[in-house]
C-alpha positions as MATLAB code, in Angstrom:
seq = 'MSKTTELDFSRADCCRRIFETVPRQQDLADLLGVTASAITNTKKRQQCSLELVIAASQITGRPIEWFMFGDQGKKGGATPGAQTPPLQQRLECLERTVRQLEQRLGRLEGGCCAE';
ca = [
     -11.263  -22.003    9.639;
      -7.890  -20.525    8.682;
      -5.462  -19.205   11.227;
      -5.228  -15.454   11.596;
      -1.706  -14.177   11.103;
      -2.512  -10.468   11.247;
      -4.500   -8.641   13.851;
      -8.138   -8.024   13.128;
      -8.333   -4.358   12.235;
     -11.436   -2.480   11.158;
     -10.692    0.879    9.558;
     -14.323    1.913   10.043;
     -14.129    1.176   13.792;
     -10.795    2.944   14.008;
     -12.254    5.976   12.237;
     -15.251    5.992   14.535;
     -13.004    5.955   17.618;
     -10.898    8.805   16.219;
     -13.822   11.080   15.458;
     -15.547   10.283   18.758;
     -12.502   11.236   20.813;
     -10.840   14.099   18.923;
     -12.766   17.231   19.880;
     -12.005   19.262   16.734;
     -11.365   17.965   13.230;
      -9.374   21.133   12.539;
      -6.783   19.938   15.085;
      -6.223   16.811   12.987;
      -6.010   18.876    9.807;
      -3.474   21.266   11.347;
      -1.298   18.472   12.707;
      -1.286   16.642    9.363;
      -0.915   19.770    7.235;
      -4.105   19.088    5.278;
      -7.371   20.954    4.827;
     -10.349   20.486    7.109;
     -12.324   19.258    4.092;
      -9.776   16.438    3.626;
     -10.493   15.326    7.189;
     -14.247   15.585    6.558;
     -13.899   13.417    3.441;
     -11.879   10.874    5.392;
     -14.600   10.769    8.035;
     -17.279   10.204    5.375;
     -15.309    7.396    3.698;
     -14.305    5.876    7.051;
     -10.911    4.915    5.631;
      -8.567    6.499    8.155;
      -4.874    6.457    7.316;
      -2.234    5.399    9.792;
      -0.979    8.989    9.823;
      -4.408   10.034   11.069;
      -4.259    7.404   13.813;
      -0.903    8.782   14.977;
      -2.222   12.348   14.923;
      -5.275   11.339   16.965;
      -3.003    9.605   19.444;
      -0.851   12.725   19.774;
      -3.885   14.966   20.285;
      -5.718   12.779   22.793;
      -2.842   10.981   24.512;
      -4.549    7.639   23.899;
      -2.383    4.766   22.652;
      -2.354    4.016   18.924;
      -3.415    0.444   19.723;
      -6.633    1.694   21.284;
      -7.640    3.545   18.118;
      -6.793    0.533   15.985;
      -8.184   -2.283   18.123;
     -10.392   -0.703   20.780;
     -10.956   -2.421   24.074;
     -10.546   -6.015   22.900;
     -11.319   -8.301   25.769;
     -13.883   -5.849   27.148;
     -17.485   -5.306   26.079;
     -17.893   -8.859   24.832;
     -14.291   -9.372   23.771;
     -13.174  -10.971   20.545;
     -15.399  -12.801   18.094;
     -16.303  -16.287   19.385;
     -14.105  -18.930   17.798;
     -11.533  -16.390   16.622;
      -7.947  -17.171   17.440;
      -6.027  -14.372   19.051;
      -2.429  -14.145   17.857;
       0.187  -14.648   20.557;
       1.426  -11.493   22.251;
       4.801  -11.671   20.492;
       3.064  -11.748   17.085;
       0.934   -8.766   18.040;
       3.973   -6.808   19.196;
       5.883   -7.599   16.013;
       2.907   -6.481   13.929;
       2.670   -3.205   15.852;
       6.418   -2.646   15.547;
       6.196   -3.128   11.756;
       3.311   -0.687   11.649;
       5.246    1.902   13.651;
       8.288    1.533   11.354;
       6.076    1.994    8.293;
       4.478    5.067    9.840;
       7.856    6.555   10.724;
       8.982    6.056    7.119;
       5.810    7.693    5.790;
       6.167   10.632    8.164;
       9.796   11.036    7.139;
       8.744   11.217    3.498;
       6.017   13.729    4.349;
       8.363   15.937    6.358;
      11.040   15.867    3.652;
       8.568   16.176    0.769;
       6.950   19.113   -0.956;
       7.137   21.491    1.985;
      10.906   21.303    2.479;
      12.755   24.446    1.457;
];
């Protein structure tokens, strides 16, 4: 069995958590500046973007980590035999993700809608 260097992350599970907790898909669409049908298509494909995770976090007040990883350690915890990365590795991974998201958001804010 190979060592896991990245966190286990299921986009389908993340998507499920988003659409179970965000009361209205239109709120996500408004926050992201996309159409409601784009959100519906994302829900059908279950391939949520990191921008969508941030928007869901802003709407619900839940931490981004919860949408991405759920309640690991609860409800049966991690997969038996799986190695959990050390806390420092997890934090570094999340920090990289946040930096990438900030860069993406910066490009979106300065993109086609800027006057």
